[in-house]
N, C-alpha and C positions, 0 to 999 in steps of 0.2 A: 574374217574367219577366225574363230575363237580357238583357244588351246584345247577345248574339249574335243575338237575334231581329230587331235592327234592321239594315237593309242599310247597308253600308259607305258613308260619306259622307252618310247621312241626317242632317238637321238635327233638333234637338228640336222646331222650329216646324213642320216638315213630315215627320214620321216615315214610314218605309216598311218594313213589317214582312215579314220573310221567312217568319215562322211567328207565329201568333196565340197568346197566353198561354192558360192553362187559364181555363174559364169556370165560375163558381160561380153558384148560385141562392140567393137569400135571400127568404124568404116572411114577410111581416110579419102577425102577428095582434095586433091593437092592444089587446084587452081584458085587464083583470086583476081579481083580486079586490078589490084596494085599492091606491090610489096611495100609495107609500111617500113619507115626508117628504123624502128625499134625491133622489128620482128626477126627472130632467129628460128622460127618454125620451118618445117619442110613445106613451104608453100611457094608457088611460082605464079607469076603474072600471066594471064590469059592473052595469048597473042593472036589467036584465031579461033574459029569454032570449035567448041569442045567435042571430043570424039566420045560422046556419051555412050552409044551402043557398044563400042568396043571396050570402053572401060567398064561398063556394067558386065560384059562377058568375062573380063579379066577378073573382076572381083569375084564372080562366081566360080571361076577356076581356082582362085586362091582359096576361097572358102572350102571347095571340095577337097583340095589337097590337104586341108587341116582336119577334115572330118574324122579320120581314124584316131586322132587324138582327143576328140570330144564326143565321140559317139555315145549315145545314151543319155546325154545331158541336154538342158534346155537353157536358152538365153534369158537372164533376168533383167537385162535393159540393153537398149541399142543406142549408140551415139554416132551421129555424123559429124566428123570434125574436119578441119582442113588447115589452110585454104579457106574458101568460102563454099561450103556445100550448097548454099541457097542459089549459086550460079546454075546448078543443075536444074533442068525442068522437072516439074511434078511427075511427068510420065517416067522420067529417068529415075527418080527416087522411088516411085511406085514399082518399077521393074526390079530394083535392088531388093526392096522389102519382099516382093513376092517371091524372089529367088531365094532369099534367106529362108522364108517360111516353108518353101518347098523342100528345103534341105535339113532344117533344124526346127524343133519346136519353139514357138514364140508365143507364150500364153497369152489370152485376152488381158488387157490392162497393163501389158508390159510398157514400161516408160521408153519412149522412142524420141530422142532429141535431135534437132537439127540446128547447127550453128548458122547464124545469118547475119549478113552486113546490112546496115540500114540503107545503103545505096542500091540494094537489090529488091526493095520491097514494093509489091503490087498486091492490092487486096484480093484480086481474083487468083493470082498464083498461089498465095499462101492459103487460101481457101481450099485450093486443089492439093497443096501439100498435106493439109489436114485430112482430106478425103483419102489420100494415099496411105495415111496411117501415122503420120507425125502428130504426136500429142504434147510435145514440149518444144519451145523455141529458146535458144540462148543468143541474145542479140548483142552484138559488139558496138554499144554505144560509145563507150570510152569517155565521152564528155558531152555536155549540151552547150558548152561555150564555143562559138565559132572560132574565136582566136586560137584556142587550145586545140581544136580539131585540125586547123591548118598546121599548127606547129607539130602535130603527131603525123602529118601527111595522110589524114584519112580522106576517102573519097566522098564521104557525105558531109552535109553541113547540119546545123542545129535544126533546121525546119525538117529535114529528112529523118533526123533522129526522133523528133517528136512524132512524126508520121509513122515511123516504124513500130514505135511502142503501142500506138493507137491500133494499128493494124494487127499486131500480134495479139493484143488483148481481145480484139473483135473476133478474130479467126481461130486462134488456138486457145487463148486464155492462160494457159499455164507456161509463163515465161520467166526467164531469167535476163537481167540487164547487167552487162559487163561494164563497170567503170574503172578508170584509172585515176590515180592522184600522184602528187609530187610531179606535176607535168611542168615542161619549160615555162618559166614566168608565172606559175600558178601561186596565188596566195591562199592562206587558210580559209578566208571568207569565200573564195571562188570554189574551193574543194567542197566546202560545206554547201554551197548553192547548188553544185552539181548533185549532190546527194538528196538534197530537199526536193529538187526537181523530179529525180527518180521516185522518190517516196511519195510524190503527189499521185503517182499512178498506182500505188499499192501493189507493185508486182510480187508475186509469190516468192521470188528468189532474187538476191542481188549478190554480185561479185565485185570486190573492191581491190584492185591490184595496184601495188606500188610500182611506178615505172622505174626500171633499172636499165642500164646500158649493158647489152650483151655483146660478147665478141662477134665478129664477122657480121656486123650490121652497119648501116650507114650511120647511125647515131655513135657507134663505137668509133668510127673513122673521123666523124665531125661532131664531137660532143656538144649538145645544147647546154645552156645554163639552166641548172636544175635547182630547186630549193634545197637548202643545206639539211643535214641530218636532222637537227632539232626541229626545223620547220616541218618536214616530212613526218617526224614522229608525232608532232602536234596534229597533223592531219589525221594520221591513223587513230590517235585517241579520240579525236572528234568524230570520226566515222563510226567507231565502235560505240561510243555513247549515243550518237544519234540513232543508229540502228537498234541498239537495245531499248532505248526509249520508245522506238516504234514497234516493239514487239518481235523483232527478228532475232533468232537464235544464231550464235556464232559457232558453227559446228566444223568448221574446217578453216585453215589459215586465212584464205581470203573469201570465204563463202558465208553467206548469211541468208536465213530462210524463215518464213512464217512457220509456225508449229505445224508439223507434219508435211511441210513442202520442200524438204530437203532433196537434193538431187540423188536419186537411188544409184545411178551409175557412178557419180562422184564418190558416194559413201563406199560403194564396193572397192574402189581403189584404196581408199583409206583404212578399210577394215581387211585388207589383204586378201580380197577375193580375186578370183581368176578373171582374166580378160583375153579375149582373142582378138587381135588386130588384123584386119585385112585391107589391102590397098598399097599404093606406091611407098608410103613412108609409115608403116605400122609396125608395132611390136607387140608381143604377147607375154603373158605369164600364166602358165597352165600347171595345174596339179594333177598328178597321176597317183595311184593308190600308194606308192612307195618313194615318190620323189617329186620334186618340182621342176618343171621345165621352162626355160633352159636352167641348168644347175646354177645354184647360188654359190657364193664362196666357200661355205662350209662344206657343201657336197664336193666342190672341186678339191677342197684340201683333203677330204677323205680319199678321193680317187687318187691323189698323189701319194698318200700313205700306202694304199694298196698296191700301187705299180712300182714302189721303190722308195726307200728311205736313203737320203743322201746319194752319193754315186751319180753317175751320169743321168740315168733316167729319172731319179727323183729330182734332180735339179732342173731337167728339162721340163718336167711336169709342173714344178713350182713356178717356173718362169711363164709357162702357158697360162696357169691359174691366175697370176698376176696380171697378164695382158688381158684376160677375159674380164677381170674385175674393172680394169681401166676402161674397157670398152663399155661395160655396164653403167658405169658412172656417166659416161657420155650419153649413152642411150636413155638413161632415166631423165637426164637434163633435157634431152630431145623430146620425151614423151609428153596428152591429152588431153582426153577430154582435156591433154596438152598442158605443160607447165607454163603459166603466163609470166610475163615479167614481173619480178618480185615474189614469185610464188616459191615457198619453201617446199622441198620434197619431204613428205612424212617419213617419220621414223621407220614405219613398217616397211618402207621400201629400201631400207638399208640392210635388211635381212634377205635371205635367199630369194631374189628376184633377178631376172635378167632379160635382155633384149631378145626377142624372137619375132617380132612383128611390128605392130604399130605403137607409137608413143603415147603417154599419158596425157597425158597428159593429161593430160591432163587435163581434156578437156577439154572438155568440156569443153567446150573450152573451159570448163570449170575444173576438171579434175587433173590430178598430177600425173596420170598415166595414160594420156591420150593415145591410146594403143595406136595416138595422135600427137603425144606430147607431145601433132602437133606436133608421134614422135611425130605425130604430127608435128609436134610442137617445134622442134628444132630440126636443122638439117641433118640429123643422124637417124639411120634406119637400122633395125635389127637385121643381121645377116641372114637369118632363117627365112623371114618373110620377104625381104627385099630380093633375095636370090630366087626365091620361090615365084614371086610375083614376076620378076624380069624373065624368068623361064617361060612363064605362061604368056606374056605379052611382049616379046622383043620388039623394041622400036616404038611402042605405043606412046610413051611420054615424050620422046624426042619429037615424033611425027606430030604432036599436038602442040609444038612450039614451047614445051616445057623443058627448061634447061636441065639435062640429066646429070650434069656435073655436080657432085656434092661439094660442100664448102671444105675448107682445110680441116676443120675439125672432125668431120666425117671421114675424110681420107685417112687421117691419122688413126682414127679408131679402126678402120678396116685393115690398115696395114699392121696393126698390132695383134690381130687375130692370127692364131697359129695356122 
């Protein structure tokens, strides 16, 4: 969203939009085959058959409850983040997309991304995902080296990684490959080999994430031996040079694309567009004609000023605003198209943005605001959506064998809310 969309003279505390930014949809599927030891996303191991039909109904209820805030708009992109959305059946994904289209305009040609784990790839299944409306895949390869895949606790091996890329290109064509570097025991030559292997497939999009040890993960409790900072920096420099030489533009912290093949959903996060998150661990950022919802720190400060300067009421308002800011920091870390390990949160997300649904992330698994970060991305969820979702489907998550308890960070966030 550019500054031209703000009326002249509008203050950051009370924006007045002459045009609303694009609106993306993030759909959180929280289940995965196995929780990776480095993962701090809101994802949970599948312990029994997935309650697809009930979860689809819950997503539609979640969407319908958000409609008053987005009525008259259309979705510019759709992103399925997780967890591992490819665990769902093609019929389940088709039902979700059909339900979304029945309630909101989704123009022809809209980018619809599905995150996928190489351990879930079957040619027929992904052909059916394509027929259901998926036109972009984000494949979590992480590495083509079997030793490093084992060190990361991944459920797939190098053969499955290659097979996943081949099936993705044959069925969907428009794919992103997620790679990680600075892995336990990894050398510069090995990091370069991973990238060269990926480039041999000429994928339209590549993401390269620096492995970091996040709190409340197995790796945080039992840290592996990682390359030192200088070695990791050398890997990053080599990755940037190799990708630039192959014609990939570096358009975001960890994202690279062939000309014109940037992820639209990801760019929307970075350009401060709007996003609606639906699902068990989603958050949102929505612009209304005269405010951004949920309110950012500047709007909260203005509200404190209106309701009392100094004195008891003003002090209480200031404390509440500070607690909300702390919550937003955690929610943004949790967020997209999910924040990946090593992903920096873009500067635009330090100005009025707050949690209200799915995380960023970021993504994309590629984006910083996985209205998944994946809030999907980490085990933090926005109060607005998580409460709305829980009201719509009491007991659904626990009944599916998904541990409904949030980690310590999320509990601290929720306790900090007024």
